[in-house]
C-alpha positions in Angstrom: 39.0 65.8 -10.1 39.9 63.8 -7.1 41.9 64.9 -4.2 45.2 63.2 -2.8 46.2 62.4 0.8 49.8 62.1 1.5 51.5 60.4 4.4 55.0 59.9 5.4 55.8 56.4 6.9 59.1 56.3 8.6 60.1 54.5 11.8 62.9 52.3 13.2 61.2 49.1 11.8 58.3 48.6 9.5 56.9 45.2 8.2 54.4 45.1 5.3 53.7 41.6 4.8 51.3 40.7 1.7 51.6 36.9 2.4 52.7 34.5 5.1 53.3 30.6 5.2 53.3 28.7 8.5 55.8 30.3 10.8 57.6 32.7 8.2 56.3 36.1 8.0 58.1 38.2 5.3 57.8 41.9 4.3 57.5 43.6 1.0 60.1 46.1 0.1 57.3 49.0 0.3 54.2 49.5 2.2 51.0 47.4 1.0 47.7 49.0 0.3 46.0 46.5 2.6 48.5 47.7 5.6 48.0 51.6 4.8 44.1 51.2 4.5 44.2 49.3 7.8 46.3 52.1 9.4 43.7 54.6 8.3 40.8 52.4 9.3 42.2 52.2 12.7 42.8 55.9 13.0 39.0 56.7 11.9 38.0 54.0 14.3 36.7 51.4 11.9 36.1 48.1 13.7 37.7 45.0 12.0 34.2 43.2 11.1 32.8 46.5 9.5 33.2 45.7 5.8 30.6 48.2 4.7 32.9 51.2 6.3 36.0 49.6 4.9 34.8 49.4 1.3 35.3 53.3 0.5 38.7 53.3 2.0 39.5 50.1 0.0 38.3 51.7 -3.1 40.7 54.6 -3.0 43.6 54.6 -5.4 46.9 53.9 -3.9 50.5 54.7 -4.4 53.7 54.7 -2.7 57.4 56.3 -3.4 60.5 54.7 -1.9 62.3 57.7 -0.3 64.7 55.6 1.7 64.7 51.9 1.1 66.1 50.8 4.4 67.6 47.6 5.3 65.8 44.0 5.4 66.4 42.2 8.7 65.6 39.2 10.1 64.1 38.4 13.7 63.5 34.8 15.4 60.7 35.0 18.0 59.4 32.3 20.6 56.3 32.3 22.6 54.5 30.1 25.3 50.9 29.4 25.5 49.5 31.4 28.5 47.3 28.4 29.8 49.5 25.2 29.4 52.8 26.8 29.2 53.5 24.7 26.1 56.0 26.3 23.7 55.0 27.5 20.5 56.9 27.0 17.1 60.0 29.2 16.6 58.9 31.8 14.1 60.9 33.7 11.5 60.0 37.3 11.0 61.4 40.1 8.5 61.3 43.7 8.9 62.7 46.9 7.0 64.9 49.0 9.3 65.4 52.7 9.1 63.3 53.1 5.8 61.1 56.1 4.8 58.2 56.1 2.3 55.6 58.6 0.8 52.2 57.0 0.5 49.5 58.6 -1.3 45.8 57.9 -1.7 43.6 59.4 -4.4 39.8 59.7 -4.4 36.8 61.7 -2.9 37.9 64.9 -1.2 35.3 64.7 1.6 36.4 61.0 2.6 40.0 62.0 2.4 39.5 65.0 4.5 37.9 63.0 7.2 40.9 60.4 6.9 43.4 63.4 7.2 41.6 64.6 10.5 41.6 61.1 11.7 45.4 60.7 11.3 46.0 63.6 13.3 43.7 62.6 16.0 43.4 58.6 15.8 41.0 56.6 17.5 43.6 53.9 17.6 47.3 54.4 17.5 48.9 53.9 13.9 51.6 51.3 13.3 53.7 50.5 10.4 52.5 47.1 9.2 52.7 45.6 12.7 51.8 46.5 16.2 55.3 46.4 17.3 56.5 49.2 14.6 55.2 52.6 15.7 55.9 55.6 13.3 59.0 57.7 14.4 57.1 61.2 13.3 53.8 62.6 12.6 52.3 60.8 9.4 50.5 63.7 7.8 52.0 65.5 4.7 48.8 67.3 3.8 45.8 67.1 1.5 46.2 67.9 -2.1 42.7 69.2 -3.6 42.0 68.8 -7.2 45.3 66.5 -7.9 46.3 63.2 -9.4 48.2 60.6 -7.8 51.1 60.5 -10.2 51.6 64.4 -10.1 51.7 64.5 -6.2 54.2 61.5 -6.0 56.5 63.3 -8.4 56.3 66.8 -6.5 56.2 66.0 -2.7 59.8 66.8 -1.7 62.3 64.1 -0.9 61.5 62.7 2.7 64.7 60.9 3.4 66.5 61.2 6.8 69.1 63.9 7.6 71.8 61.2 8.1 70.8 59.3 5.1 71.2 62.4 2.8 74.7 63.1 4.7 75.7 59.4 3.9 75.2 60.1 0.1 77.3 63.2 0.5 74.8 65.5 -1.1 74.8 63.3 -4.5 71.2 61.6 -3.7 69.9 58.8 -5.8 69.3 59.2 -9.5 65.7 58.6 -9.0 62.9 57.2 -6.7 60.8 54.2 -7.4 57.1 54.6 -7.3 54.7 51.6 -7.0 51.0 52.9 -7.9 47.8 51.3 -9.0 47.1 51.6 -12.6 44.7 54.4 -13.7 41.4 53.4 -15.4 42.1 52.4 -18.9 45.9 52.6 -18.5 47.6 49.9 -20.6 51.2 49.5 -19.5 53.5 46.7 -18.0 52.2 45.9 -14.5 52.8 43.3 -11.5 49.8 41.9 -9.6 50.0 41.8 -5.7 47.3 40.4 -3.2 47.0 43.3 -1.2 43.5 44.9 -2.1 41.5 44.6 1.3 37.9 43.3 1.1 37.5 42.3 4.9 39.6 42.6 7.9 37.4 40.5 10.1 39.4 38.5 12.4 37.7 35.3 11.7 38.2 35.4 7.9 40.4 38.2 6.3 40.2 38.4 2.7 42.3 40.1 -0.1 42.1 40.5 -3.9 44.7 41.0 -6.4 45.7 44.6 -7.3 47.3 45.7 -10.4 50.6 47.8 -9.6 52.6 49.7 -12.0 56.3 50.5 -11.2 57.7 53.8 -12.4 60.8 56.1 -11.5 60.6 59.8 -10.8 63.4 62.6 -10.5 64.1 63.3 -6.8 62.0 66.2 -6.1 64.5 68.7 -4.2 62.8 71.0 -1.6 63.1 74.8 -1.9 65.7 76.4 0.2 63.1 77.7 2.6 61.6 74.1 3.2 64.9 72.6 3.4 66.1 74.5 6.4 62.8 73.3 8.1 63.4 69.6 7.8 61.8 67.6 10.6 63.9 67.0 13.6 65.7 63.8 13.9 66.8 62.7 17.4 69.5 60.5 16.1 71.3 63.3 14.2 73.3 63.9 17.5 74.5 60.3 17.7 75.5 60.5 14.0 77.6 63.6 14.5 79.5 62.2 17.7 80.3 58.8 15.6 81.5 60.9 12.7 
């Protein structure tokens, strides 16, 4: 049986674009496989044009759970050419603010163990879709041996921020959305997303379509001991003062 590597993707801003058109750069509502594989490839020191080393990572089965959906925001950016000083076209970019996701990758245990170690001591700093979006906390949530993607995404404790839980007044959502790759031979309603990485070469990035199944899982509550050890959120103090 395969193993599953789990990551917590949280930060002030994230942006996971599966497509862009001219000066308009959108974001998906959840991390893309291309973005997360790129994060892991950078952590492992894989160069952009090294498609041979990228291929085993791209073959991993990917899934993501939306623990805190965040808010979609829009930003306008301007730039000037460094040599001529000519103004570049105004660009419109979209981000997810205050979102938290649980990403999971299923595959060979040795490969995932190497990636787990790389995330803890990355060659290149990780970012959440764009370089301007650093993570707010360590990414790693552990490596599960002899596990399946579906089971892990159902069992990892809810990772929403403390202030978000308080805002919901302890009730929490009825369920959490999961977007995952279809298992081999699985026949169910699915969508297609062009975020299967084939090459990250700067000269010619290539992506293929990937089949994505959307499900809902019950909110996995942490045990009492784990709940008291929730990650420290530096913005908790500001939340308390404003309430």
